[in-house]
C-alpha positions in Angstrom: -5.4 -4.5 -16.3 -3.4 -1.7 -19.1 -6.8 0.0 -18.3 -6.1 -0.3 -14.2 -2.6 1.0 -14.8 -3.1 3.5 -16.6 -6.0 5.3 -14.1 -3.9 4.7 -11.1 -0.6 6.7 -12.9 -3.2 9.8 -14.1 -4.0 9.5 -10.5 -0.2 9.7 -9.5 0.0 12.7 -12.1 -2.7 14.1 -10.9 -0.7 14.0 -7.3 2.6 15.2 -8.5 1.3 17.9 -9.9 -1.4 18.8 -7.1 1.5 19.2 -4.6 5.0 19.5 -6.5 4.3 22.3 -8.5 0.3 24.1 -8.4 1.2 23.9 -4.2 4.5 24.0 -4.2 4.6 26.7 -2.0 2.7 26.6 1.0 0.3 29.5 1.6 -3.5 29.7 2.7 -6.3 28.9 0.6 -8.7 30.8 -0.1 -12.3 30.2 -0.6 -12.2 31.9 -4.2 -9.0 29.1 -5.2 -11.2 26.6 -3.5 -14.0 27.1 -5.7 -11.9 27.0 -8.6 -10.1 23.7 -8.0 -13.3 21.9 -6.8 -14.7 23.3 -10.6 -11.5 21.7 -11.8 -12.0 17.7 -10.5 -15.3 18.2 -10.8 -15.5 18.7 -14.0 -12.1 16.2 -15.3 -14.9 13.3 -13.4 -17.6 14.1 -15.0 -15.7 14.3 -17.9 -14.1 10.9 -17.2 -17.3 9.6 -17.7 -16.7 10.0 -21.1 -13.5 7.7 -21.1 -16.1 5.0 -19.2 -18.4 5.0 -22.4 -15.7 4.3 -24.7 -14.2 1.5 -22.2 -17.3 -0.2 -22.6 -18.7 0.6 -26.0 -14.9 -0.9 -27.4 -14.8 -4.0 -24.9 -11.5 -2.5 -23.7 -12.3 -3.2 -20.5 -13.9 -6.3 -18.0 -17.2 -6.3 -18.2 -17.8 -8.5 -15.0 -21.7 -7.7 -14.9 -22.9 -7.0 -18.6 -23.2 -3.5 -19.0 -23.8 -1.8 -21.1 -22.0 1.8 -22.6 -24.3 4.1 -21.3 -25.3 1.7 -18.0 -21.8 2.0 -17.4 -21.9 6.0 -17.4 -25.0 5.9 -15.3 -23.7 3.8 -12.9 -20.0 5.8 -12.7 -22.7 9.4 -12.7 -24.2 8.2 -9.7 -21.4 6.3 -7.6 -19.6 9.5 -8.2 -22.4 11.6 -6.5 -23.2 9.0 -3.5 -18.9 9.5 -3.0 -19.6 13.3 -3.2 -21.9 13.5 -1.1 -21.2 11.5 1.5 -17.6 13.6 1.5 -20.0 16.3 2.8 -19.4 14.1 6.5 -15.8 14.1 6.2 -15.1 18.0 5.4 -17.0 18.8 9.0 -14.9 16.3 11.0 -11.6 17.1 8.8 -12.8 20.7 10.2 -13.1 19.4 13.8 -10.0 17.3 13.5 -7.8 20.7 11.9 -9.3 23.0 15.1 -8.9 20.8 17.8 -5.2 19.6 16.9 -4.8 24.0 16.3 -3.2 23.6 12.8 -2.9 26.5 11.0 -3.9 26.7 8.0 -0.6 27.3 5.7 -0.3 23.5 6.6 -3.7 21.9 6.2 -3.2 21.2 2.2 -0.3 19.7 3.0 -2.0 17.2 5.3 -4.6 16.4 3.5 -2.9 15.6 0.7 -0.8 12.9 2.3 -4.7 11.6 4.3 -6.1 11.4 0.8 -3.0 9.4 -0.6 -3.4 6.7 2.5 -7.4 7.1 1.4 -6.4 5.9 -1.8 -4.4 3.2 -1.1 -7.2 1.6 1.4 -10.1 2.5 0.0 -9.0 -0.1 -3.2 -8.0 -2.9 -0.9 -11.8 -2.7 0.6 -13.6 -1.8 -2.6 -11.6 -4.9 -4.4 -12.5 -7.1 -0.5 -16.3 -5.5 -0.9 -16.7 -6.8 -4.3 -15.1 -9.8 -4.0 -17.8 -10.3 -1.1 -20.3 -9.6 -3.4 -19.5 -11.9 -6.2 -18.9 -14.4 -4.5 -21.4 -14.2 -1.3 -24.2 -13.0 -3.1 -26.2 -12.7 0.3 -23.7 -10.0 1.7 -25.8 -7.0 -0.1 -28.7 -8.0 2.2 -25.9 -7.4 5.1 -24.0 -4.3 3.7 -27.8 -2.7 3.1 -28.8 -3.3 6.9 -25.7 -1.5 7.6 -26.3 1.2 5.5 -30.1 1.5 6.9 -28.7 1.3 10.9 -26.3 4.5 9.5 -29.0 6.6 8.2 -31.1 5.9 11.7 -27.2 6.5 13.2 -26.9 10.0 11.6 -30.0 10.4 12.0 -30.2 10.6 15.0 -26.4 11.8 16.4 -25.3 14.2 17.9 -22.2 15.4 16.3 -21.4 18.2 18.2 -20.3 15.3 21.1 -16.9 14.3 18.5 -13.4 15.2 20.3 -10.8 13.7 18.6 -8.1 14.2 21.3 -10.6 11.8 23.1 -10.3 9.6 20.1 -8.3 5.7 20.9 -6.4 6.5 17.7 -5.2 9.6 20.4 -4.6 7.9 23.0 -2.6 5.0 21.1 -0.1 7.7 18.9 1.1 9.1 22.2 1.6 5.5 23.8 4.0 5.2 20.4 5.2 8.2 20.4 5.7 11.4 22.6 3.3 14.3 20.8 4.9 18.1 20.7 2.2 20.9 21.2 4.1 23.1 19.2 4.0 23.6 15.3 7.3 24.2 13.6 7.1 24.4 10.6 5.7 21.4 7.7 7.3 18.5 9.8 5.8 15.4 11.0 8.4 14.4 13.5 11.4 16.9 15.2 13.9 15.7 17.4 13.4 17.0 20.9 15.8 16.4 23.0 17.3 13.4 21.1 14.2 12.1 21.0 11.9 12.0 17.6 8.8 13.1 18.6 4.8 13.5 16.7 3.9 16.6 15.9 -0.4 17.7 15.8 0.4 18.0 11.9 1.6 14.1 12.0 -1.3 13.2 14.9 -4.1 14.9 12.9 -3.1 12.5 9.8 -3.5 9.6 11.3 -6.7 10.7 13.2 -8.3 11.4 9.0 -6.8 8.6 7.8 -8.3 6.3 10.2 -11.6 8.8 10.1 -11.5 8.4 6.5 -11.5 4.5 6.5 -13.6 4.5 9.1 -16.7 6.3 6.5 -15.9 4.3 3.7 -17.6 1.5 4.9 -20.6 3.3 4.9 -19.6 4.9 1.4 -19.0 1.9 -0.4 -21.5 -0.9 0.2 -23.2 2.1 -0.6 -21.9 2.0 -4.4 -21.7 -1.1 -4.3 -25.7 -1.2 -4.7 -25.3 0.4 -7.9 -22.9 -1.8 -9.5 -20.1 -4.4 -8.4 -18.2 -2.8 -11.7 -15.1 -2.9 -9.9 -13.2 -0.2 -11.7 -16.3 1.3 -11.9 -16.2 1.9 -8.1 -12.9 2.4 -8.1 -12.6 5.3 -10.7 -15.3 6.9 -9.4 -14.3 6.3 -5.1 -10.9 7.8 -6.1 -12.3 10.7 -8.2 -14.8 11.9 -6.3 -12.0 11.6 -2.9 -9.2 13.2 -5.4 -12.0 16.8 -4.8 -12.5 16.1 -0.9 -9.0 18.7 -0.3 -10.4 21.2 -2.2 -14.0 21.5 -1.2 -13.0 20.6 2.2 -11.5 24.7 1.8 -14.5 25.9 -0.6 -17.2 24.6 2.7 -15.5 24.2 5.6 -15.9 27.7 6.6 -19.6 27.3 5.4 -20.7 24.2 7.1 -23.3 25.9 9.4 -24.7 27.1 6.7 -25.7 23.3 5.3 -27.4 22.3 8.3 -29.9 19.9 6.1 -27.6 18.6 4.4 -27.3 15.2 6.7 -30.9 14.7 5.8 -29.9 14.4 3.0 -27.4 11.7 3.6 -29.5 9.8 5.5 -32.1 10.3 3.0 -29.8 8.6 0.1 -27.9 6.0 3.1 -31.8 4.6 3.8 -32.2 5.1 -0.2 -29.7 2.7 -1.7 -30.1 0.6 1.8 -33.3 -0.5 0.9 -32.5 -0.5 -2.2 -29.9 -3.3 -1.5 -32.2 -5.7 0.7 -35.1 -5.6 -2.4 -32.3 -6.2 -5.0 -33.3 -9.3 -5.6 -37.0 -8.8 -6.2 -37.2 -5.0 -7.5 -34.9 -3.7 -10.3 -35.0 0.3 -9.8 -33.9 1.9 -12.7 -30.1 3.8 -13.1 -32.4 6.8 -13.8 -34.5 7.0 -10.2 -31.2 6.2 -8.9 -29.7 9.2 -10.1 -32.9 11.6 -9.1 -33.4 10.2 -5.4 -29.7 11.3 -4.9 -29.6 14.8 -6.9 -32.8 16.0 -5.4 -31.8 14.7 -2.0 -28.7 16.9 -2.1 -30.5 20.1 -3.9 -32.7 19.8 -1.1 -31.2 20.0 1.6 -28.7 22.3 0.2 -32.5 24.8 -1.1 -33.6 24.6 2.3 -30.2 25.1 4.5 -30.3 28.1 2.5 -33.7 29.3 2.0 -34.6 28.5 5.9 -33.2 31.3 8.1 -31.1 30.0 11.2 -33.7 31.4 13.7 -37.0 29.6 12.4 -34.7 26.8 13.7 -33.6 27.7 16.8 -37.2 28.6 17.8 -38.4 25.3 16.6 -35.5 23.6 19.0 
């Protein structure tokens, strides 16, 4: 419990420094600043693999799955890359949500901060629940595998341009609970209007982002559980990837159209992980193979997006 408590305290410290020190004064986050912060979060996450090695090498943390220190590091890095890659979809949806509710760039970091805070809590609960399921019912891994294959197929066939946050069930239910203002005055989530408390578009965007993240977690958490059922590795890799989501959003949200083949990378990753789960009791896939498939898929999607001109894609369409 000491390790878990220390890790959670570290995350709280990161969040406190982020909002209370580094982003104390609200400002529009430019690509350069976002790039620096993205590099910092990735460095922190990858450096944490050294902590993972130390914890497992010295038997400081429970090791329910019998991992070697090197094996634990490989699983941690693989899990982190899975979550990081699947976060690209989050970035797209967040951009659509901010656009739909006309959230000014200067307040977007504030919304994402509280969104990430909520995501950490919900994901912690989902991870503990998922690990408990796999530990108690081994057959559940087949259910997760089929679900990931279905998700990959759905992602391959889906048209993401049709997503409209204002037509979502979440938005309709919020309107039933609170009157919603159309104007944004400052960074407040609620305002008093003629003696009545009303939700601002910032609050609506926050709730929609929060619940959307829970839906995305239904994909990413089973995916990482295919790599390992060790709760600390699953939790730490997932949370450290989520912490970098805000800066990654500001870095690549303006360039989403350029990375038009990333979705195919995600399809390959989800399909691979789904198949790995389905055959987990029959074929043992070395961890370096999983790491290689994920890395190559991501690189291939990025390189293809950059090298193939948009005009060629349009002509083929």
